[in-house]
N, C-alpha and C positions, 0 to 999 in steps of 0.2 A: 658745604663739604669740601674735603681735601682734595687737591690735584697734586700727585707726586710723580714727577718726571724721572725716569731712569734711563741712562745711556747704558745698554748692556755691553756694548763693545768697549767701554771705558773701565769696566771692572775686571780685575784679574780673574782668571779662570779658578783659581783656588779660593777665591773669596766671594764669588757671586752667589752661591748656595746660602752662606751666611747672611749676605747682605739683603736677599730676597726674603728668605724665610726665618731668619734670626738664628740665634743659638742660646744654648743654656750655659751656665758656668761649668767650666771644666770639659767643655765638649772637645776642645783640642787646645794645643799649646798656646798660651796668650789669652784664653778665653777666661778672664778673671771674674767676669759677672755675666748675668743674663743680658742678652740683647735683643730688642725687637727688631725683626726684619721689616722690610719696605712694605710687604703685604699688610702686616699688621698696622704700621704707620698709616697706611692708606685706607684702613677699615672705615667703611662708611662713605668712601669717596672714590676717586679714580686713580688708578696706577697706570701711567703711560709707560710702556716698554719700547723704547727706541732701539733700533737695530736689532730686533727680536732674532734675526737669523744667526746672531753671535752667541746666543744661549747654547751651551754645550749639550750634546745629545743625552748624555746621562742625566741631565737636569730637566730635559723637556717633559720627561714623564711625570716628574714632581710638578712641574708647572701646570700640566694638563690636569692633575688631581686637584690643584688648588682652584682651577677655573671651574671644573665640572663638579667637585665635592664641597666646593666653598669651605675648604679646611686646609690648614698648613702644618707641617710638622718641623718645628725648629731643629736645627742640628743638634744632635746629642740628646733629644727629647723622645719620649715614648707617648707623650700625650698630645694629641691633635689640637689645634686651636681653630675655632669656628671664625671665619671672617665674611665680609660682605663687600666685596670690591668690584668695581666696573673696570674691565681691562680694555685698553686701547693699545695697539701694538702698530709699529711702523718698521718698515725696512727699505733699503735701496736696492735689495736683490729681488730676483724673480723666485719666489717661494716655491712655485710649482716645479721649476727646474731643480731648486734644492731638493725637494722632496723626491723627485725622480732619481737624483744622484745619491740619495741616501744621507743628505746632510741635515734634513729636516723631517720630523716626524709627520706623516700624513695626517694622523688624527688630530695632532694639535692645529696644523694648518687649517683643517676644516672646522674645528672648534673656535679658532681665532677668527675666520673669514665669515663671520655672520653678516656684517655690512661693510663691504670693501670699498675703499675710495681710492682711486688711482690719481695721483698728482703727477701731471706731466713734468718733464724736466724743464729747467729754466729756459733753455735754448728754444722750447717750443711755446713760451708765453712771455716774450720779450716785453710786452706791455705791462707786466708787473714790475719791471725794473725800477721805474721812477719811484713808485709807492714803497717798494722793499728798501731802496736807498734812503729815502725819508725816515722809514721805520728804524733802520739801523743808526742813522745819524741821531735820532732822539735817544736811543739806548747808550750810545757811546759819547754823547754829550755829557751825560750824567756820570759815567764812569770815568771819562778822561777830564772832566770839568772843562769843557769846551763850550763854546756858543756858535756853533757852526749852524747856518740857517738853510743850507741846501747844496746841491752839486750843480755845477755849470752844464749848460746844454751839451758842450763838447764832451764833458766826461759821460754824460748818459748816452750820447750817441755811440762813444767808444764802447760802453758796456754793452749796448745792444748789437754791436757786431762781433762780440766775443761768444765763443762756444760754451762757456761755462760747464766743463765736464764735471766739477765738483758741485754744481747746482748752487742752492741758496747759500750753503756754508762757505763756499768759495767767495761769492759776492760779498758776504758778511765780513770774511777776513780781508778782502781788498779794500772795503769801506773802512773798516778799523785801522787798517795800515795808512790809508789816505788820511784819515782824521789825526792820526799821530804826527804825519808829516806836515799838516796843513797849519799855516801861519796867518790864515786870514778867515773870513766868516763863511767862505764858500769854498767848496773843493774845486780845484782846477786840475787840469791835465798834469800839471808839474807835480802833483801831490800822489798821482796813482802810478803803479809800476810801468816801467818803460814799455812793456808789451802792448799797452793801450795806447800811448802817445805815438809810438812807432807806427802802429796800424793805422791810426788817424792821419798821420803824415803820409803814409802810402795811399790811403784814399784820397787826399788832397791832391797828390802827384797825379792819381788816375783822373780825377776831376779835371785838373789843369790840362791833361792830354787831351780828354775829350772836347774841351772847350777849344783847343787849338785845331782840332780835326774838323769841328763844326765851322770854325772861321775859314779854314782853308776850302772847306766844301762850298761854302756861301759865295766866298770870293770867285772861286772857279766857275760856278754857275752863272753869277752876275757878268762875269767877263765873257762867258760863251754866249749869253743872251745879247750882250752888246754887239759882239762880232757878227752874230746871226741876224741883227736887226730885229731883235725881239720875236723871231720866228722860233717857236719852241721845238719843232721838228728838227730843225737845222742845228739848234743848240744841243739837243739831245745826241745828234750824230757826232758833233764835235767832242762831246764829253764821253762818247761810247756807251751810252745807256739807252734804255728804251724811253719812249715819252712818257708812259706811265710812271715810269722810276722818277723821272724828271719832275714830273707834277708832285709827286709824293715828297721828294726832297725839298722842292720849293715851300710846300706846306710845313714840313718839319722845322725848316730853317727860317720861316717867316718872311719868304720872299713873295711879294705881291704877284699875282698871276699876269698883271698888266706890264711888269717890268720885262 
């Protein structure tokens, strides 16, 4: 059976009715012949309405009728057409909130929300990033005629520290851009936008700073122990910390208690 995806937000508002339900010849200026709508094209299969919240309010009633009555009325026609279509709808907006503000029909919301699936934002499922990156690499290898085998670990680490406010679409755009820039068979930090490489550089500086602090603390404790003749209580007094804190620090820094 057919699967017809439709990005509702990408269709101009003045064309969306004709795109979904079709039109007959002469229905409007430029309608030189009958045209099947996407509901009719998907007859016997599935119609995926992405960004369903973008469908204008005046068309939502017609959409509701198509779902409930299993029939459509092409623009300019007086003869309904029977259809058998499974509807899957998706949105990145809170439809309950849209309903409360009068931007989405309540009856259409409940008619669509038979089996709801909530997909968390990408920032809440960072473990999916490597698999998604591989998926997009396969897609754009074909489109861009490339032979890229994967992404460097540094790239994946940088991706995992990003907020991804644009979710999976943003990730896809970044991967596509990186592949266009890539001149090797592996995506490197040099191929991704500067925001990712600069963030990684900042993390490296932070890591280096933490390493320097650890070395300073370790050297100070060893010096205090040496000065105190390995007496832990005296060494703690020299360092201005409690004995329990000294023991904890020694454990964290890998200093044997016998030193």
